[in-house]
C-alpha positions as CSV (number, residue, x, y, z in Angstrom):
1,M,-51.0,4.6,44.0
2,N,-54.4,3.8,45.5
3,T,-54.1,0.1,44.3
4,A,-50.6,-1.4,44.2
5,R,-50.0,-3.0,40.8
6,D,-47.5,-4.7,38.5
7,F,-47.6,-5.1,34.7
8,H,-49.4,-1.8,34.3
9,T,-48.5,1.0,31.8
10,L,-48.0,4.6,32.4
11,T,-48.8,7.1,29.8
12,T,-48.1,10.9,29.9
13,L,-51.3,12.9,28.8
14,A,-51.7,16.2,27.0
15,D,-51.9,18.2,30.2
16,G,-48.9,16.6,31.9
17,K,-50.9,14.2,34.1
18,V,-50.0,10.5,34.0
19,L,-52.4,7.6,33.3
20,A,-51.9,4.2,34.9
21,V,-53.9,1.3,33.2
22,G,-54.0,-2.3,33.8
23,G,-51.8,-4.6,35.8
24,S,-52.2,-6.9,38.7
25,P,-51.4,-6.8,42.4
26,S,-49.3,-9.9,41.8
27,S,-46.3,-10.6,39.5
28,D,-47.8,-14.0,38.8
29,Q,-49.3,-13.7,35.4
30,S,-51.5,-16.8,35.8
31,K,-53.7,-15.1,38.5
32,L,-56.4,-13.7,36.2
33,N,-58.8,-13.0,39.0
34,T,-56.6,-10.5,40.7
35,N,-56.3,-8.2,37.5
36,I,-57.1,-4.5,38.2
37,L,-59.5,-2.9,35.8
38,A,-59.7,0.7,37.3
39,A,-57.3,3.2,36.0
40,E,-55.5,5.8,38.1
41,L,-54.3,9.4,37.4
42,W,-51.2,11.0,38.8
43,D,-51.3,14.8,39.1
44,P,-47.8,16.3,39.3
45,A,-49.2,19.5,40.9
46,T,-50.7,17.8,43.9
47,E,-48.5,14.7,43.7
48,K,-51.6,12.6,44.3
49,W,-53.2,9.6,42.5
50,T,-57.0,9.5,41.9
51,T,-59.1,6.6,40.7
52,A,-60.3,6.9,37.2
53,A,-62.7,4.8,34.9
54,S,-62.4,1.0,34.6
55,M,-61.6,-1.0,31.6
56,A,-63.8,-3.8,30.3
57,V,-61.0,-6.5,30.2
58,P,-57.9,-7.1,32.2
59,R,-54.6,-6.1,30.6
60,Q,-51.3,-7.4,31.9
61,Y,-48.0,-8.1,30.3
62,H,-47.6,-7.1,26.7
63,Q,-50.3,-4.5,26.8
64,T,-49.8,-1.0,25.3
65,A,-51.2,2.4,26.0
66,L,-50.6,5.3,23.6
67,L,-51.6,9.0,23.7
68,M,-53.2,9.9,20.5
69,A,-53.3,13.4,18.9
70,D,-56.8,13.9,20.0
71,G,-55.8,13.7,23.6
72,R,-57.4,10.2,24.2
73,V,-55.5,7.0,24.9
74,L,-55.5,3.9,22.9
75,V,-55.3,0.8,25.3
76,A,-54.7,-2.6,23.7
77,G,-53.3,-6.0,23.9
78,G,-52.1,-7.9,27.0
79,G,-51.4,-11.5,28.1
80,H,-49.9,-14.3,26.0
81,H,-51.6,-15.5,22.9
82,I,-50.3,-19.1,23.4
83,S,-51.1,-19.4,27.1
84,A,-54.2,-21.1,28.3
85,T,-53.8,-19.7,31.8
86,V,-53.0,-16.0,30.7
87,P,-54.9,-15.7,27.4
88,G,-54.0,-12.9,25.0
89,Q,-56.3,-10.0,24.7
90,F,-56.9,-9.2,21.0
91,S,-58.9,-6.1,21.6
92,A,-58.6,-2.4,22.3
93,Q,-60.4,0.3,24.2
94,I,-60.0,4.1,24.0
95,Y,-59.8,6.0,27.3
96,S,-61.1,9.6,27.2
97,P,-59.4,11.6,30.1
98,P,-61.5,13.9,32.2
99,Y,-60.1,17.0,30.5
100,L,-62.2,16.0,27.4
101,F,-65.5,16.7,29.4
102,N,-64.7,20.3,30.4
103,G,-66.0,22.1,27.4
104,A,-65.1,22.9,23.9
105,R,-61.6,22.3,22.5
106,P,-59.2,25.0,21.4
107,T,-58.0,24.5,17.8
108,I,-54.8,24.9,15.9
109,T,-55.3,26.1,12.3
110,A,-51.7,26.1,11.3
111,A,-48.4,25.1,12.7
112,P,-44.9,24.6,11.2
113,P,-44.1,20.8,10.4
114,S,-40.7,21.3,11.8
115,T,-38.4,23.5,13.8
116,A,-35.0,23.8,15.4
117,Y,-33.8,24.4,19.0
118,G,-34.1,27.8,20.5
119,Q,-36.4,29.1,17.8
120,T,-39.6,31.1,17.9
121,I,-42.5,29.5,15.9
122,S,-45.9,31.0,15.2
123,V,-48.9,28.8,15.6
124,S,-52.3,30.0,14.3
125,T,-55.4,29.5,16.6
126,P,-58.6,31.5,16.9
127,D,-58.4,30.6,20.6
128,A,-55.1,32.5,21.5
129,A,-56.7,34.5,24.3
130,S,-58.0,31.4,26.2
131,I,-54.8,29.4,26.1
132,S,-53.1,28.7,29.4
133,A,-50.4,26.1,28.4
134,V,-48.6,24.9,25.3
135,N,-47.1,21.3,25.7
136,L,-44.9,19.1,23.6
137,V,-45.5,15.4,24.2
138,S,-43.3,12.8,22.5
139,V,-45.0,10.3,20.1
140,G,-45.4,7.1,22.1
141,A,-43.5,3.9,21.5
142,N,-44.0,1.6,24.4
143,T,-43.8,-2.2,24.8
144,H,-43.9,-4.6,27.7
145,Q,-45.6,-1.9,29.9
146,S,-42.7,0.6,29.3
147,D,-42.0,3.7,27.4
148,M,-38.9,5.0,28.9
149,D,-38.5,7.7,26.2
150,Q,-41.7,9.6,27.1
151,R,-41.2,13.4,27.1
152,F,-43.5,16.2,28.4
153,V,-42.1,19.6,27.7
154,P,-43.9,22.8,28.6
155,L,-43.1,25.6,26.3
156,S,-43.0,29.3,26.9
157,Y,-45.2,31.5,24.6
158,T,-46.7,34.9,24.1
159,K,-50.2,35.7,22.8
160,G,-50.9,37.6,19.6
161,V,-53.9,38.2,17.5
162,G,-55.0,34.8,16.3
163,K,-51.7,33.2,17.0
164,L,-49.1,32.2,19.6
165,D,-45.5,32.9,19.4
166,I,-43.9,29.9,21.0
167,Q,-40.3,29.3,22.1
168,T,-38.9,25.8,21.1
169,P,-36.8,23.9,23.5
170,A,-33.3,25.2,24.1
171,G,-31.5,21.9,23.4
172,A,-31.6,18.2,22.9
173,N,-31.2,17.5,26.7
174,L,-34.8,18.9,27.1
175,A,-36.4,17.4,23.9
176,P,-34.1,15.0,21.7
177,P,-34.6,15.4,17.9
178,G,-37.8,13.6,16.7
179,D,-41.5,14.0,16.3
180,Y,-43.7,15.5,19.0
181,M,-47.3,16.3,19.4
182,L,-48.0,20.0,20.0
183,F,-51.0,20.6,22.3
184,L,-52.6,23.9,23.2
185,V,-54.5,23.8,26.4
186,N,-57.2,26.4,27.3
187,D,-58.3,27.9,30.7
188,A,-60.6,25.0,31.3
189,G,-57.8,22.5,31.0
190,V,-59.0,21.2,27.6
191,P,-56.3,20.2,25.0
192,S,-56.6,20.8,21.3
193,V,-56.1,18.1,18.8
194,A,-52.3,18.0,18.5
195,K,-50.1,19.0,15.4
196,T,-47.1,17.0,14.8
197,V,-44.0,19.0,14.9
198,R,-40.6,17.6,14.1
199,I,-37.6,19.0,16.1
200,L,-34.6,18.8,13.9
201,P,-31.1,18.0,15.0
202,S,-29.0,21.1,15.7
203,I,-26.9,22.1,12.6
204,T,-23.5,23.6,13.5
205,A,-20.1,23.8,11.9
206,P,-18.2,20.5,12.1
207,S,-16.1,19.5,15.0
208,A,-12.2,19.6,14.5
209,P,-10.7,16.7,12.7
210,S,-8.6,14.2,14.8
211,A,-5.8,11.8,14.5
212,V,-3.8,14.1,12.2
213,A,-0.7,12.3,10.9
214,A,2.0,13.2,8.5
215,V,4.6,11.3,6.5
216,A,7.6,13.2,4.9
217,G,8.4,13.1,1.2
218,N,10.7,14.8,-1.1
219,G,9.7,18.5,-0.8
220,S,6.3,17.3,0.4
221,A,4.3,15.5,3.0
222,T,1.4,13.2,3.0
223,V,-1.2,14.2,5.7
224,S,-4.1,12.2,6.7
225,W,-6.8,12.5,9.5
226,S,-10.1,11.2,10.8
227,A,-13.3,12.8,9.7
228,P,-15.0,14.7,12.5
229,G,-18.7,15.0,13.4
230,D,-20.4,17.0,10.6
231,G,-22.5,19.2,12.8
232,G,-25.7,17.8,11.1
233,N,-24.6,19.1,7.6
234,A,-22.4,17.4,5.2
235,I,-18.7,18.4,5.2
236,T,-17.8,20.1,2.0
237,G,-14.0,20.3,2.4
238,Y,-10.8,20.4,4.5
239,T,-8.1,22.9,4.7
240,V,-4.6,21.6,5.6
241,T,-2.2,24.2,6.9
242,P,1.6,23.6,7.2
243,Y,3.3,25.3,10.2
244,I,7.0,26.0,10.7
245,G,7.0,26.4,14.4
246,E,3.9,28.6,15.1
247,A,4.1,30.4,11.7
248,A,1.4,29.2,9.3
249,Q,2.4,28.5,5.7
250,T,0.3,28.3,2.5
251,P,-2.8,26.1,3.1
252,V,-4.1,23.4,0.9
253,A,-7.8,22.8,0.2
254,V,-9.1,19.2,-0.3
255,T,-12.3,17.2,-0.1
256,G,-11.0,13.9,1.2
257,T,-9.4,12.8,4.5
258,S,-5.8,12.9,3.1
259,A,-3.7,15.4,1.2
260,Q,-0.3,15.6,-0.5
261,V,1.2,18.9,0.5
262,T,3.9,19.9,-2.0
263,G,6.3,22.9,-2.2
264,L,7.9,22.2,1.2
265,A,11.4,22.9,1.9
266,N,13.6,19.9,2.4
267,G,15.5,19.9,5.7
268,T,12.8,22.1,7.4
269,T,10.5,20.6,10.1
270,Y,6.8,21.0,9.7
271,T,3.6,20.2,11.6
272,F,0.1,20.3,10.0
273,R,-3.3,21.4,11.3
274,V,-6.7,20.5,9.6
275,T,-10.0,22.3,9.6
276,A,-13.3,21.0,8.2
277,T,-16.0,23.1,6.6
278,N,-19.7,22.6,5.9
279,A,-22.5,25.0,4.8
280,I,-22.7,26.5,8.3
281,G,-19.1,27.2,8.9
282,T,-15.5,26.0,9.6
283,S,-14.3,23.9,12.6
284,A,-11.7,24.9,15.0
285,P,-8.1,23.6,13.9
286,S,-7.1,20.2,14.8
287,L,-4.3,19.4,17.2
288,A,-1.0,19.6,15.4
289,S,0.3,16.4,13.6
290,N,3.5,14.8,14.4
291,P,6.5,16.8,13.1
292,V,8.2,15.8,9.8
293,T,11.2,16.9,8.0
294,P,11.0,16.5,4.1
295,T,14.2,15.2,2.5
296,A,15.5,14.7,-1.0
297,T,14.8,11.4,-2.4
298,P,18.1,9.5,-3.0
299,T,18.6,8.7,-6.7
300,P,19.0,5.1,-7.4
301,G,22.5,4.4,-8.7
302,F,24.6,1.6,-10.2
303,V,27.6,0.7,-7.9
304,Q,29.2,-2.4,-9.2
305,K,28.6,-5.8,-11.0
306,A,30.0,-9.3,-11.1
307,T,29.1,-12.5,-13.1
308,A,30.2,-16.2,-13.4
309,R,29.0,-19.2,-15.3
310,G,29.8,-22.9,-15.5
311,P,28.6,-26.4,-14.7
312,G,27.8,-27.7,-11.2
313,A,25.2,-27.7,-8.4
314,E,26.3,-24.2,-7.3
315,R,28.0,-21.2,-8.7
316,A,29.6,-18.4,-6.7
317,V,30.6,-14.9,-7.8
318,T,32.5,-12.2,-5.7
319,T,32.0,-8.5,-6.2
320,P,35.1,-6.8,-7.4
321,S,34.9,-4.1,-4.5
322,A,33.7,-3.8,-1.0
323,V,29.8,-3.5,-0.7
324,Q,28.1,-0.8,1.3
325,V,25.4,-1.5,4.1
326,G,22.2,0.3,2.9
327,D,22.7,-0.6,-0.8
328,R,20.7,-3.5,-2.4
329,M,21.9,-6.6,-4.3
330,V,20.0,-7.8,-7.4
331,V,20.8,-11.2,-8.7
332,Q,19.9,-13.1,-12.0
333,V,20.3,-16.8,-12.0
334,G,20.1,-19.1,-15.1
335,I,19.8,-22.8,-14.8
336,W,19.8,-25.5,-17.6
337,N,20.2,-29.2,-17.9
338,T,18.3,-31.9,-19.7
339,V,16.2,-32.9,-16.6
340,G,14.8,-29.4,-15.8
341,S,16.7,-28.5,-12.7
342,R,15.8,-25.2,-11.1
343,A,17.4,-22.6,-8.7
344,T,16.8,-23.6,-5.1
345,G,18.4,-20.5,-3.4
346,V,20.7,-17.6,-3.3
347,R,23.0,-16.8,-0.4
348,D,26.0,-14.6,0.4
349,S,29.0,-14.5,2.6
350,A,27.6,-11.9,5.0
351,G,24.3,-13.7,5.6
352,N,22.0,-11.2,3.9
353,V,18.6,-12.7,3.2
354,Y,17.5,-13.1,-0.5
355,T,14.0,-13.1,-1.8
356,K,13.0,-14.7,-5.2
357,L,11.1,-12.1,-7.2
358,S,10.4,-14.2,-10.4
359,S,10.9,-17.5,-12.0
360,T,10.5,-17.8,-15.9
361,V,11.1,-20.9,-18.0
362,G,11.8,-20.8,-21.7
363,T,10.8,-23.1,-24.4
364,D,14.2,-24.9,-24.1
365,N,13.5,-25.7,-20.4
366,T,16.0,-23.1,-19.2
367,E,15.0,-21.2,-16.0
368,Q,15.6,-17.5,-15.4
369,S,15.1,-16.4,-11.7
370,V,15.5,-12.9,-10.2
371,W,16.6,-12.5,-6.5
372,T,17.3,-9.6,-4.3
373,A,18.4,-8.6,-0.8
374,P,19.0,-5.3,1.1
375,I,22.6,-5.3,2.2
376,T,22.4,-5.3,6.1
377,A,25.7,-7.1,6.8
378,G,29.1,-7.4,5.2
379,G,29.7,-3.7,4.5
380,G,33.3,-2.7,3.9
381,A,34.3,-5.9,2.2
382,P,33.7,-7.7,-1.1
383,L,30.7,-9.9,-1.1
384,T,30.5,-13.5,-2.4
385,V,27.1,-14.6,-3.7
386,T,26.3,-18.2,-4.3
387,A,23.4,-19.6,-6.3
388,S,22.3,-23.2,-5.8
389,A,20.5,-25.6,-8.2
390,S,18.4,-28.7,-7.7
391,G,20.8,-30.9,-9.7
392,T,24.0,-30.4,-11.7
393,A,23.5,-28.1,-14.4
394,D,24.9,-25.1,-16.4
395,I,24.5,-22.2,-14.0
396,G,25.0,-18.6,-14.8
397,V,25.0,-16.0,-12.0
398,G,25.0,-12.1,-12.5
399,V,24.9,-9.8,-9.6
400,V,24.5,-5.8,-9.5
401,E,24.9,-3.6,-6.4
402,Y,22.6,-0.6,-6.5
403,S,22.5,2.4,-4.1
404,G,19.4,4.6,-3.3
405,L,16.7,1.7,-3.4
406,S,14.2,0.7,-0.8
407,L,15.6,-1.4,2.1
408,A,12.3,-3.1,2.7
409,A,12.5,-6.8,3.2
410,G,10.9,-9.4,1.0
411,T,8.9,-8.2,-2.0
412,G,8.3,-4.8,-0.2
413,A,11.0,-3.1,-2.2
414,V,9.2,-3.9,-5.6
415,D,6.6,-1.8,-7.1
416,Q,5.9,-3.6,-10.4
417,I,7.1,-6.8,-12.2
418,K,6.7,-8.4,-15.6
419,S,8.2,-11.4,-17.4
420,A,7.9,-13.1,-20.7
421,T,9.6,-15.7,-22.8
422,G,9.9,-16.1,-26.7
423,T,12.2,-16.6,-29.6
424,T,11.9,-13.3,-31.5
425,A,15.0,-11.3,-32.4
426,V,14.0,-8.5,-30.0
427,A,13.3,-10.0,-26.6
428,S,10.8,-8.1,-24.5
429,S,9.2,-8.5,-21.2
430,G,6.2,-6.4,-22.1
431,Q,5.0,-3.3,-20.2
432,T,4.7,-3.5,-16.5
433,A,1.6,-2.0,-14.8
434,A,1.9,1.7,-14.1
435,T,4.3,2.7,-11.4
436,T,2.8,4.1,-8.2
437,D,5.5,6.7,-7.4
438,G,8.3,8.5,-9.0
439,D,12.2,8.4,-8.7
440,Q,12.1,4.6,-9.0
441,L,14.5,2.3,-11.0
442,A,13.4,-0.3,-13.6
443,V,15.9,-3.1,-14.0
444,G,15.7,-5.4,-17.0
445,F,17.0,-9.0,-16.9
446,Y,17.8,-11.0,-20.0
447,L,18.8,-14.7,-20.1
448,D,19.2,-17.4,-22.7
449,S,21.1,-20.8,-22.3
450,G,24.0,-20.0,-24.5
451,F,23.8,-19.4,-28.3
452,S,26.9,-17.3,-28.9
453,R,24.8,-14.2,-29.6
454,N,26.0,-10.7,-29.2
455,L,23.4,-9.0,-26.9
456,T,22.8,-5.3,-26.9
457,P,20.5,-3.4,-24.5
458,G,17.2,-2.0,-25.5
459,A,16.4,1.6,-26.4
460,G,16.3,3.9,-23.3
461,F,18.0,1.4,-21.0
462,T,21.6,1.6,-19.8
463,Q,23.6,-1.8,-19.9
464,R,25.1,-2.8,-16.5
465,L,26.2,-6.4,-17.2
466,N,26.7,-8.3,-20.3
467,S,27.9,-11.9,-20.5
468,S,27.7,-12.5,-24.2
469,P,28.5,-14.1,-26.6
470,A,28.8,-17.3,-24.6
471,G,28.0,-21.0,-25.2
472,D,26.6,-21.5,-21.7
473,M,24.3,-18.9,-20.1
474,E,24.2,-15.5,-21.8
475,M,22.9,-12.8,-19.8
476,L,22.3,-9.0,-19.8
477,I,21.2,-6.6,-17.0
478,E,20.1,-3.1,-17.8
479,D,18.2,-0.3,-16.1
480,Q,16.4,3.1,-16.6
481,P,14.7,5.6,-14.1
482,A,11.0,5.2,-13.8
483,V,8.8,8.1,-13.1
484,L,5.3,8.1,-11.6
485,G,2.8,6.4,-13.9
486,A,5.5,4.8,-16.1
487,R,5.1,1.4,-17.8
488,P,8.7,0.2,-18.2
489,N,9.4,-2.5,-20.9
490,A,12.9,-4.0,-20.8
491,T,14.0,-5.1,-24.4
492,V,17.2,-6.7,-25.5
493,N,18.4,-7.3,-29.1
494,S,19.2,-11.0,-29.5
495,A,18.7,-13.2,-32.7
496,T,15.7,-15.0,-34.3
497,S,15.0,-18.5,-33.0
498,T,17.0,-18.0,-29.6
499,P,14.8,-19.1,-26.8
500,W,15.0,-16.2,-24.2
501,M,13.6,-15.0,-21.0
502,V,13.2,-11.3,-20.1
503,T,12.0,-9.8,-16.7
504,T,11.5,-6.1,-15.8
505,V,11.5,-5.3,-12.1
506,V,10.6,-1.7,-10.9
507,F,12.3,-1.2,-7.6
508,K,11.1,1.6,-5.1
509,H,13.5,4.3,-4.2
510,G,15.0,4.6,-0.7
């Protein structure tokens, strides 16, 4: 520069030269008497600075200088509005570059409002013969003396009658998507008034989906993935293709980012690849998912039962046969005394961990609770299950061993649960919420404090345990298969005026 300066602003002009305005030779903003009023012009062709016209007022920090569509530059602001030493400038000036004094402007009579990369656009002008340059200049957006996003892009063109055929930039590395001023510059170096042209993002087929993961089911697999970049156009669907080795199988089309692929052969290993499609085309296939092997879902099955009842602070019951690791124990506990004691825990001789699933109290203060544990220890021998109460009470314990149920800990093995109490002749838990999977097992639990009733299972349920009639803790356990979307409702035939409790638990399959 001819004059070293700080706090100045650089602005690219319509012909590619650069205007420097404002600033000070010092970075001390309080030195107003050293402000530089004269502008300078950088010519990239000669790589030299020349002094230009001077401003009327100093402009330092916070000033702006923006190229306008007519080729002039709006210079405004500067300083600090709350500072006595560096007062704010609440004014603007317009700088007219030398190219505006070289004769008449060329004109643009029509130009497309938008375009894409690598296109040829037609721009109408009566001055086509005299045009020597076609330039794109990004719309300005500067602050604090800087506009680091300025773009000046000369464009190739051919002349026609009353028009120019102009090649748009090849890609976003030359001109990122956005709004640009399109200038035509004539042989005298005079620019036209610009037309605004928006360069649209490139629209392509989507990228390949990523993170494809599969989970095996019974003759099926659940496949999920992460949505890819859409290529500038919304993704309209995905295609999931199963593979046995390298052999593609029947694909499945979906619109979301997961799919249930059915019709697979149990015992056969599959991987999955996913493609994405938009209005432009289809992506390359994703990387293969993890391999999965569908297997038949084990059918939940009754194994054995045991029951005991009587007074005390604990009550134990032993299964008649050895239990199997991988099965599940379900336990119903009944507690009654005059002071309202409750079940405090269930344990067994092998140390399996029991989770309480429900606690229901009847109108006569009897408590029914349901407990369960996956059998992870004690296989090959009978199991003794013990229920504890918070005080001496009538205690009833019923245990049932099932195979084919989920081995999840805690409540993870339960899909739905519903409890109720009443005194009607037909005891009912009421319908559960809809099940979320198929091949499950609904287990119904009935309890009363002992009224010597003959209990019978409800319609559609199979009785597994019946401790009635009895004068202390009558109970019944029944079950039925539960399909996807079912709303099981355990019912038991009792007698009018008997205070009862009924719970339906839907256990997930293994």
